[in-house]
C-alpha positions in Angstrom: 43.3 -33.3 7.4 40.4 -34.6 9.2 38.0 -32.3 11.0 38.2 -32.9 14.8 35.2 -31.9 17.1 35.9 -29.0 19.4 34.8 -30.4 22.7 35.4 -27.1 24.4 32.4 -25.5 23.0 29.1 -26.0 24.8 26.1 -25.9 22.4 23.2 -23.6 23.3 20.7 -25.1 25.7 17.3 -25.7 24.0 15.1 -22.9 25.0 11.2 -22.5 24.6 9.0 -19.6 25.6 5.4 -20.5 25.5 2.3 -20.0 27.5 1.6 -22.6 30.3 -1.1 -25.2 30.7 -2.6 -27.0 33.6 -0.1 -29.8 33.0 2.5 -27.3 34.1 1.0 -26.8 37.6 3.1 -29.0 39.8 6.4 -27.8 38.2 5.3 -24.1 38.5 4.2 -24.5 42.1 7.6 -26.3 43.1 9.4 -23.4 41.2 7.6 -20.8 43.1 8.2 -22.4 46.6 12.1 -22.6 45.6 12.1 -18.8 44.9 10.0 -17.2 47.6 9.5 -17.5 51.4 6.2 -19.4 52.2 4.5 -15.9 53.2 5.1 -14.6 49.8 4.8 -17.7 47.7 1.5 -18.4 45.7 -0.1 -21.8 46.7 -1.0 -24.5 44.2 -4.5 -23.7 44.4 -3.6 -20.0 43.3 -1.7 -21.3 40.4 -4.5 -23.7 39.5 -7.1 -20.8 39.3 -4.6 -18.5 37.5 -3.9 -21.2 34.9 -7.6 -21.7 34.4 -8.5 -18.0 34.4 -5.9 -16.4 32.2 -3.9 -19.1 30.5 -2.9 -16.6 27.7 -1.2 -14.3 30.2 0.8 -17.0 32.0 4.3 -17.4 30.1 7.0 -19.6 30.9 10.6 -20.4 29.8 11.7 -23.9 29.5 15.5 -24.9 29.2 16.0 -28.5 28.1 12.4 -29.4 28.8 12.6 -27.9 32.4 10.5 -24.9 33.6 13.3 -22.4 34.9 11.2 -19.1 34.8 7.7 -17.7 34.5 5.8 -14.6 34.4 1.9 -14.3 34.9 -0.9 -11.9 35.7 -4.6 -11.1 34.7 -5.8 -8.3 32.5 -8.1 -6.1 34.8 -10.3 -3.1 34.5 -8.6 -1.7 37.5 -5.4 0.5 37.0 -3.8 -0.5 40.2 -2.6 -4.0 41.5 -4.4 -4.7 44.7 -3.6 -7.6 47.1 -7.3 -8.9 46.5 -6.6 -9.8 43.0 -4.1 -12.4 44.0 -7.0 -14.6 45.5 -10.1 -13.6 43.5 -10.4 -14.6 39.8 -13.3 -12.2 39.6 -10.8 -9.3 38.7 -9.7 -11.1 35.5 -11.6 -9.2 32.7 -10.3 -9.5 28.9 -11.9 -6.3 28.1 -9.6 -4.5 30.6 -6.9 -2.1 29.6 -4.3 -3.1 32.2 -2.1 -6.3 32.1 -1.1 -7.0 35.7 1.9 -8.8 36.6 1.7 -11.2 39.7 5.1 -12.7 39.6 8.3 -13.0 37.7 10.0 -16.0 39.0 13.4 -17.6 37.8 15.1 -20.5 39.4 18.2 -19.3 41.4 20.5 -21.5 39.3 19.3 -19.6 36.0 19.6 -16.1 37.3 21.6 -13.4 35.8 21.6 -15.1 32.4 19.1 -12.9 30.9 16.2 -15.3 31.1 13.7 -13.2 33.1 14.5 -10.3 30.7 13.7 -12.4 27.5 10.5 -13.5 29.2 9.5 -10.0 30.3 10.0 -8.8 26.7 7.8 -11.4 25.5 5.0 -10.5 28.1 5.3 -6.9 27.4 5.0 -7.5 23.6 2.1 -9.8 24.0 0.2 -6.9 26.0 1.0 -4.3 23.4 -0.2 -6.8 20.5 -3.5 -7.1 22.5 -3.9 -3.4 22.5 -3.5 -2.9 26.3 -2.9 0.6 27.9 0.0 -0.8 29.8 1.5 -3.2 32.4 1.6 -3.0 36.2 3.6 -4.8 38.7 4.8 -4.5 42.4 8.3 -5.4 43.4 10.6 -4.9 46.4 12.8 -1.7 46.2 15.9 -3.9 45.2 14.3 -4.8 41.9 13.2 -1.2 40.9 16.3 -0.7 38.6 15.7 -4.1 36.9 12.2 -3.2 35.9 13.2 0.4 34.9 15.3 -1.0 32.2 12.2 -2.2 30.4 10.6 1.2 30.6 8.6 0.8 34.0 8.3 3.9 36.1 8.4 3.6 39.8 5.0 5.1 41.4 6.1 4.8 44.9 4.8 2.4 47.7 2.0 0.4 47.1 -0.7 -0.1 49.5 0.0 -3.9 49.3 0.9 -5.7 52.4 1.5 -9.1 50.7 3.9 -11.2 52.6 4.2 -8.5 55.2 6.9 -6.5 53.2 7.0 -3.2 51.4 6.1 -3.2 47.7 6.5 -0.5 45.1 4.1 -0.2 42.3 5.6 0.2 38.7 3.9 0.9 35.5 4.7 0.9 31.9 2.3 2.8 29.6 2.4 2.0 25.9 
């Protein structure tokens, strides 16, 4: 008999995890705006300096050529994430021991598919390979359990007032 194609099986979407470049600026800015209220979203200018200051620590995931998720943050000497870091490239220091995490963003249509988890694992592995002491992030209370599954420990409320909402600082020490 002849082999008939099974049209009911969807092939896996092409997925690429890579570091971002300045060419991704507009798409990254649009994705951020789609995921966060204006008071919490980073601006195009903020993403521009981030892409220029720490391109090796700005990871994204593309599906079928479209950026659907990203994670980024500088390496610093400081052990705690401070609001001032979001606007000041002076905190970026490749000699530092701590990988900060400024944002973990996934387009709403692609959430709950393991995308942010795959990206987070890549980000953590990269920080380990570089010999960092650990990774630090802040998150809203509802996201604590998500980060705990990767080994992050909740250190309680952060002094951050970013966007006028409470943030918990979480840390993973390698």
